[in-house]
C-alpha positions as CSV (number, residue, x, y, z in Angstrom):
1,M,38.7,-5.0,-13.0
2,S,35.4,-5.5,-14.5
3,G,32.1,-5.7,-12.4
4,H,30.3,-7.2,-15.4
5,T,28.5,-10.4,-14.6
6,P,28.3,-13.1,-17.0
7,H,24.9,-13.8,-18.2
8,R,23.2,-16.1,-15.6
9,K,21.4,-19.2,-16.6
10,G,17.9,-18.2,-17.7
11,T,15.0,-18.7,-15.4
12,F,11.3,-18.3,-16.0
13,V,11.3,-14.8,-14.8
14,D,14.3,-13.9,-17.0
15,S,12.6,-15.5,-20.1
16,L,9.3,-13.7,-19.2
17,E,11.0,-10.3,-18.8
18,E,13.0,-10.5,-22.0
19,T,9.9,-11.7,-23.9
20,L,7.8,-8.9,-22.7
21,I,10.5,-6.3,-23.5
22,A,10.6,-7.7,-27.0
23,I,6.9,-7.6,-27.5
24,I,6.6,-4.1,-26.1
25,L,9.1,-2.8,-28.5
26,G,7.5,-4.7,-31.4
27,L,4.1,-3.2,-30.6
28,M,5.5,0.2,-30.2
29,T,7.1,0.0,-33.6
30,L,3.9,-1.4,-35.2
31,V,1.6,1.2,-33.8
32,T,3.9,4.0,-34.6
33,F,4.5,2.7,-38.1
34,A,0.6,2.2,-38.7
35,N,-0.1,5.8,-37.4
36,V,2.6,7.3,-39.8
37,V,1.0,5.4,-42.7
38,A,-2.5,6.4,-41.7
39,R,-1.4,10.0,-41.5
40,Y,0.7,10.5,-44.6
41,V,-0.9,8.0,-46.9
42,F,-4.5,8.0,-45.9
43,N,-4.7,11.5,-44.4
44,S,-6.2,9.8,-41.3
45,N,-5.1,9.3,-37.7
46,I,-5.2,6.4,-35.2
47,L,-6.7,8.2,-32.4
48,W,-5.5,5.9,-29.7
49,G,-2.1,5.3,-31.2
50,L,-0.2,8.1,-29.2
51,E,-1.6,7.1,-25.9
52,V,-1.0,3.3,-26.5
53,T,2.7,4.1,-27.4
54,S,3.0,6.3,-24.3
55,I,1.8,3.5,-22.2
56,L,4.0,0.9,-23.8
57,F,7.0,3.2,-23.4
58,A,6.4,3.6,-19.7
59,W,6.1,-0.2,-19.4
60,L,9.3,-0.5,-21.3
61,V,11.2,1.8,-19.1
62,L,9.9,0.1,-15.9
63,F,10.9,-3.4,-17.2
64,G,14.2,-2.0,-18.4
65,V,15.2,-0.6,-15.1
66,S,15.0,-4.1,-13.4
67,Y,16.6,-5.8,-16.5
68,C,19.5,-3.5,-16.4
69,V,20.1,-4.6,-12.8
70,K,20.0,-8.1,-13.9
71,V,22.7,-7.7,-16.5
72,T,24.6,-4.9,-14.5
73,A,24.1,-2.4,-17.2
74,H,23.4,0.7,-15.0
75,L,26.1,3.2,-15.1
76,G,27.9,4.1,-11.9
77,V,31.2,5.4,-10.5
78,D,33.7,2.9,-9.4
79,A,36.9,5.0,-9.1
80,V,36.8,4.9,-5.4
81,V,35.7,1.3,-4.8
82,N,38.4,-0.1,-7.2
83,L,41.1,1.3,-4.8
84,L,39.7,-0.7,-2.0
85,S,40.8,-4.2,-1.1
86,P,38.4,-7.0,-2.3
87,P,36.8,-7.7,1.2
88,V,36.3,-3.8,1.8
89,R,35.0,-3.5,-1.8
90,K,32.5,-6.2,-1.3
91,F,31.4,-4.7,2.1
92,C,30.9,-1.3,0.4
93,T,28.9,-3.0,-2.5
94,L,26.7,-4.7,0.0
95,I,25.9,-1.6,1.8
96,A,25.0,0.1,-1.8
97,V,22.6,-3.0,-2.3
98,A,21.0,-2.5,1.0
99,V,20.3,1.2,0.1
100,C,19.0,0.1,-3.3
101,V,16.7,-2.5,-1.7
102,I,15.2,0.0,0.7
103,Y,14.8,2.5,-2.2
104,A,13.1,-0.1,-4.3
105,F,10.8,-1.1,-1.4
106,L,9.8,2.5,-1.1
107,L,9.0,2.6,-4.8
108,L,6.9,-0.6,-4.5
109,K,4.9,1.1,-1.7
110,G,4.4,4.3,-3.7
111,G,3.5,2.2,-6.9
112,W,0.9,0.1,-4.9
113,D,-0.5,3.3,-3.3
114,F,-0.9,5.1,-6.7
115,W,-2.5,2.0,-8.4
116,A,-4.5,0.4,-5.6
117,N,-7.5,2.8,-5.7
118,F,-7.8,2.4,-9.5
119,A,-8.3,-1.3,-8.7
120,N,-10.8,-0.7,-5.9
121,L,-8.3,-1.8,-3.5
122,P,-6.9,0.1,-0.3
123,A,-3.6,1.9,-0.5
124,T,-1.2,1.3,2.4
125,T,-1.0,3.6,5.5
126,G,2.4,5.0,6.8
127,R,4.4,7.6,5.3
128,W,7.5,5.7,4.6
129,F,6.8,2.1,5.3
130,P,3.5,0.3,5.3
131,T,1.7,0.1,8.6
132,G,-1.4,-1.4,7.4
133,F,-4.1,-0.7,4.8
134,Q,-6.6,2.2,4.5
135,E,-10.1,1.4,6.0
136,K,-11.7,4.0,3.9
137,F,-10.7,5.1,0.4
138,L,-12.2,6.4,-2.7
139,A,-12.6,3.5,-5.2
140,K,-11.6,4.7,-8.7
141,G,-12.2,1.5,-10.7
142,W,-14.4,3.5,-13.0
143,Y,-11.6,5.8,-14.2
144,E,-10.8,5.3,-17.9
145,T,-8.0,6.2,-20.2
146,N,-8.4,9.1,-22.6
147,D,-8.4,7.4,-26.0
148,V,-7.9,3.6,-26.0
149,F,-11.0,1.9,-26.5
150,M,-12.2,-1.1,-24.6
151,P,-12.3,-4.3,-26.6
152,D,-15.7,-6.2,-26.1
153,I,-13.6,-9.3,-25.1
154,F,-12.5,-7.8,-22.0
155,Q,-15.8,-6.2,-20.8
156,F,-16.1,-8.9,-18.1
157,I,-13.6,-6.6,-16.1
158,A,-16.6,-4.1,-15.8
159,D,-18.3,-6.7,-13.6
160,W,-15.2,-6.7,-11.2
161,F,-14.4,-3.0,-11.0
162,N,-17.2,-1.0,-12.3
163,D,-20.5,-2.5,-11.0
164,G,-21.3,-4.0,-14.4
165,E,-21.2,-0.9,-16.2
166,R,-19.5,-1.3,-19.5
167,Y,-16.3,0.7,-20.2
168,E,-16.0,2.8,-23.3
169,K,-12.2,3.1,-22.8
170,I,-9.9,0.6,-21.0
171,P,-9.8,1.5,-17.2
172,R,-6.7,3.0,-15.9
173,L,-6.1,0.1,-13.5
174,I,-4.8,-1.8,-16.6
175,P,-2.0,0.5,-17.6
176,Y,-1.2,1.7,-14.1
177,V,-0.7,-1.9,-12.8
178,M,2.8,-1.9,-14.3
179,L,3.8,0.5,-11.4
180,P,3.7,-2.0,-8.5
181,V,4.6,-4.9,-10.9
182,G,7.7,-3.0,-12.2
183,M,8.8,-2.0,-8.7
184,A,8.2,-5.5,-7.3
185,L,10.5,-6.8,-10.1
186,L,13.1,-4.2,-9.3
187,L,13.1,-5.2,-5.6
188,F,13.4,-8.8,-6.7
189,R,16.4,-7.9,-9.0
190,F,18.1,-6.0,-6.2
191,L,17.8,-8.9,-3.8
192,Q,19.0,-11.4,-6.4
193,A,22.0,-9.2,-7.1
194,G,22.7,-8.8,-3.4
195,W,22.8,-12.6,-3.0
196,A,25.1,-13.0,-5.9
197,I,27.5,-10.4,-4.5
198,Y,27.3,-11.9,-1.1
199,T,28.0,-15.5,-2.4
200,G,30.9,-14.1,-4.7
201,K,29.2,-14.7,-8.0
202,Q,29.0,-11.0,-8.8
203,E,31.4,-8.2,-7.9
204,L,29.5,-4.9,-8.5
205,L,26.0,-3.6,-9.1
206,I,27.0,-1.3,-12.0
207,V,28.7,-1.7,-15.4
208,S,32.4,-1.2,-15.0
209,H,35.0,-0.4,-17.7
210,E,32.9,-1.7,-20.5
211,A,33.0,1.9,-22.1
212,E,36.9,2.0,-21.8
213,D,37.0,-1.6,-23.3
214,A,34.9,-0.6,-26.2
215,V,37.0,2.6,-26.9
216,E,40.1,0.4,-26.8
217,E,38.5,-2.2,-29.2
218,A,37.4,0.5,-31.6
219,A,40.9,2.2,-31.5
220,A,42.6,-1.2,-32.2
221,K,40.1,-1.9,-35.1
222,L,40.9,1.5,-36.5
223,S,44.6,1.0,-36.3
224,R,44.4,-2.4,-38.1
225,E,42.4,-0.8,-40.9
226,E,44.9,1.9,-41.4
């Protein structure tokens, strides 16, 4: 029994998510290719290329985590739940969803707390769950990346976060913003999946039996060719 969910009708969030993933992959490819050409053809180097690629890869991973929840592409073990009756299986799956929602919420808190000070914003108080916002904190809006230069067109950000002093490199608040954004999107996807499971539109959170189906399909194709 497959836990795979048919592709749901696209929404704005779905389209935005998929578009950004495609753009990030394209940019990573272009920057890496340009850096290879610069190094082996012109004996030069794009100084900011490695850092930009690392940032884009981190963004891709964070987007990919939530995207895989949406398309039930995360791997998991379903040997036990498939032995259960449908009502019990659904109950166990909803418990798993609840655990994932709590986990995603904790990641969201951690992501916000890490990023907030770089945006001159307060982190939350409380060890596990937020109990409020810090009254005193060290504003870090002046922190910059190591190599990625700051385009002049974006220097208006300096008026907001750096008391009008121009940035030489892009501030860290820009690449780090993906932490709370990615975790918020992950939380949204788990809530969305939980509702789909509760209403019977989806069966499991994980990919189920797709690997077995792929092996069987490959074996059948090989036998036909022979």
